[in-house]
C-alpha positions in Angstrom: 23.7 15.5 -91.8 23.1 14.5 -95.5 20.9 11.5 -96.3 22.6 8.1 -95.6 21.8 5.4 -98.1 21.1 1.9 -97.3 22.2 0.6 -100.5 24.0 -2.9 -100.4 27.7 -2.8 -99.8 27.6 0.9 -98.9 29.7 0.7 -95.7 31.8 3.7 -96.8 29.0 6.2 -97.5 27.9 7.0 -93.9 31.7 7.9 -93.0 31.8 10.1 -96.4 28.6 11.9 -95.7 29.5 12.7 -92.2 32.9 14.4 -93.0 33.7 17.4 -91.0 36.9 19.4 -90.6 38.3 18.7 -87.2 40.5 21.4 -85.5 40.8 20.2 -82.1 42.7 17.0 -81.1 43.1 14.8 -77.9 47.0 14.8 -78.2 46.9 10.9 -78.4 49.2 9.8 -81.2 48.4 7.8 -84.0 49.7 4.1 -84.0 52.4 3.1 -86.6 49.7 0.8 -88.0 47.3 3.5 -88.5 49.8 5.9 -90.2 50.8 3.1 -92.8 47.1 2.3 -93.5 46.4 5.9 -94.1 49.6 6.2 -96.5 48.7 2.9 -98.3 45.2 4.3 -98.9 46.8 7.5 -100.3 49.3 5.3 -102.5 46.3 3.2 -103.9 44.7 6.4 -105.4 44.2 6.9 -109.2 46.8 8.8 -111.1 46.4 10.4 -114.3 48.6 8.7 -117.0 49.9 6.9 -114.0 52.4 9.6 -113.7 52.4 9.3 -109.8 53.6 12.9 -109.5 52.8 13.4 -105.7 55.0 13.5 -102.6 53.8 13.5 -99.0 56.2 14.9 -96.3 55.2 13.8 -92.9 56.4 16.6 -90.6 57.3 15.2 -87.3 60.1 17.7 -86.3 58.4 20.1 -83.7 60.5 23.1 -84.6 59.6 22.5 -88.3 56.0 22.1 -87.3 56.0 25.6 -85.3 57.7 27.3 -88.4 55.0 25.9 -90.7 52.4 26.9 -88.3 53.6 30.5 -88.9 53.4 29.9 -92.5 50.0 28.9 -92.1 48.3 31.8 -90.8 49.1 30.5 -87.1 46.5 27.9 -87.3 47.6 26.3 -83.9 46.3 22.8 -84.9 49.4 22.5 -87.6 51.4 22.3 -84.2 48.9 20.3 -82.2 47.5 17.6 -84.3 49.0 14.1 -84.0 50.1 14.2 -87.6 50.9 17.1 -90.0 51.4 16.1 -93.7 52.3 18.3 -96.7 51.1 17.1 -100.0 53.5 18.3 -103.0 53.5 18.0 -106.6 56.7 16.0 -107.4 58.2 15.9 -110.8 61.8 15.8 -109.5 61.7 12.2 -109.6 60.5 12.3 -113.3 63.2 14.6 -114.3 65.7 12.1 -112.6 64.1 9.4 -114.9 63.8 11.4 -117.9 66.0 14.7 -117.8 64.3 16.1 -120.7 60.8 15.6 -119.7 58.7 18.7 -120.3 56.9 19.1 -116.9 57.1 22.8 -117.1 53.4 22.9 -118.9 50.3 24.2 -117.3 48.8 20.9 -118.0 51.5 19.2 -116.0 50.6 21.5 -112.9 46.9 20.6 -113.4 47.6 16.8 -113.6 49.9 17.0 -110.6 47.3 19.0 -108.5 44.5 16.8 -109.5 46.5 13.5 -108.4 47.4 15.3 -105.0 43.7 15.9 -104.4 42.7 12.5 -105.1 45.4 11.0 -103.1 44.8 13.3 -100.2 41.0 12.5 -100.0 41.9 8.9 -100.0 44.1 9.5 -97.2 41.3 11.6 -95.3 38.6 8.9 -95.9 40.9 6.2 -94.8 41.4 8.1 -91.4 38.0 9.1 -90.8 37.2 5.4 -91.3 39.6 4.5 -88.5 37.6 7.0 -86.2 40.2 9.7 -86.8 39.6 13.3 -87.9 41.5 16.1 -89.9 41.5 19.3 -91.7 43.1 20.7 -94.9 45.6 23.5 -94.6 45.5 25.4 -97.7 47.0 28.6 -95.9 50.5 26.8 -96.3 50.2 28.7 -99.5 50.5 32.0 -97.8 54.2 31.9 -98.2 55.3 29.1 -100.7 58.8 30.4 -100.9 59.2 29.9 -97.2 57.5 26.6 -97.1 59.8 25.3 -100.1 62.8 26.4 -98.0 61.6 24.9 -94.8 60.8 21.5 -96.4 63.8 21.3 -98.5 61.9 21.0 -101.7 64.0 20.8 -104.9 63.3 22.2 -108.3 60.2 20.8 -110.0 58.4 20.4 -106.8 55.8 22.6 -105.0 53.7 22.3 -101.7 50.0 22.5 -102.5 48.4 22.1 -98.9 48.7 20.3 -95.6 46.6 18.0 -93.7 46.2 17.5 -89.9 45.2 14.3 -88.8 44.4 13.0 -85.1 41.8 11.9 -82.5 39.0 14.2 -82.5 38.4 16.5 -79.4 35.4 18.4 -80.9 32.1 17.4 -82.6 31.3 20.4 -84.9 28.2 21.1 -86.6 27.7 19.8 -90.0 28.5 22.6 -92.6 25.5 22.6 -95.3 26.9 22.0 -98.9 25.4 23.4 -102.0 22.3 21.4 -102.8 22.9 19.1 -105.9 20.7 21.1 -108.2 23.3 23.8 -108.0 26.2 21.6 -108.6 25.0 18.8 -110.7 23.4 19.0 -114.3 22.7 16.8 -117.3 24.4 17.0 -120.7 24.9 20.8 -120.5 25.8 23.3 -118.0 22.7 24.8 -116.2 23.0 28.3 -114.7 22.3 28.5 -111.2 18.9 29.1 -110.0 18.9 32.8 -108.2 16.0 31.5 -105.8 18.0 28.3 -105.0 21.2 30.4 -104.4 19.4 32.9 -101.9 18.1 29.9 -100.1 21.4 28.6 -99.6 22.7 31.9 -98.5 20.2 31.9 -96.0 20.8 28.2 -94.8 24.6 28.9 -94.7 23.9 32.2 -92.5 22.0 30.3 -90.1 24.9 27.7 -89.8 27.6 30.4 -89.2 25.4 32.2 -86.6 24.6 29.1 -84.8 28.4 27.8 -84.9 30.2 31.2 -84.1 27.9 34.2 -84.1 29.5 35.4 -87.5 27.3 37.5 -89.9 28.4 35.4 -93.1 26.9 33.6 -95.7 28.1 32.1 -99.2 27.8 35.4 -101.2 29.9 37.1 -98.5 32.5 34.5 -98.3 32.8 34.6 -102.1 33.5 38.3 -101.8 36.1 37.9 -99.0 38.0 35.3 -100.9 37.9 36.5 -104.3 37.2 40.3 -103.9 41.0 41.0 -103.7 44.2 39.5 -105.3 44.5 35.8 -104.4 47.9 34.8 -103.3 49.5 36.8 -106.5 52.9 35.1 -105.5 51.8 31.6 -106.4 52.8 32.0 -110.1 56.3 33.4 -109.8 57.1 30.9 -107.1 55.8 28.2 -109.3 57.9 29.2 -112.2 61.0 29.5 -110.0 60.4 25.8 -109.3 60.3 25.1 -112.9 56.6 24.5 -113.2 53.8 26.5 -115.1 56.3 28.3 -117.3 53.9 27.7 -120.5 
């Protein structure tokens, strides 16, 4: 577990430092008050140029959950978690207000993706502060065309990721992050130190071996993820939705 500071007024820091992805849940539902509190935390998030170009779809229909579970590589917690929310870029409402708004620029896509990430992390932190747990579902992008159809998303919207939330039924090991020296530099970018990378590779290899008996480290994980085409359907699907055209 990372170092927990005793700085005055730092009540949120232990919750943030203790974040772990939760994939097993008790089945107990969230209360309406919990749901509303988490959504309000998301709504309070910062927004670039105050465009507020994010839409959350709270998926409560069991059949729809099951279909989205198929899209998301069959990750069963999409079906089993108390809550499953989908975070979308949403420029449809902007086009309603200003029909000639130029939302098809790549910068608009970046803006919406950043806003969605900020909003989602606010929601996750709020949930964890209430004793709940969750996990992000990026595999919802495995078949974005199907997800768009299932969710009834109009033009100028796009599903970015899902989020499962619920009462934890597991206490997983903390996954070691890159050391700060490999993530933070001052004034100018600093190339990663090879010895520090090798040390982190071993640390993560030990974690994966202890957690699940996997022969895996960060170098191998990078190769597994980026050693092949990475969801090449995303760009044409974005463009079909009126986004990222220029």
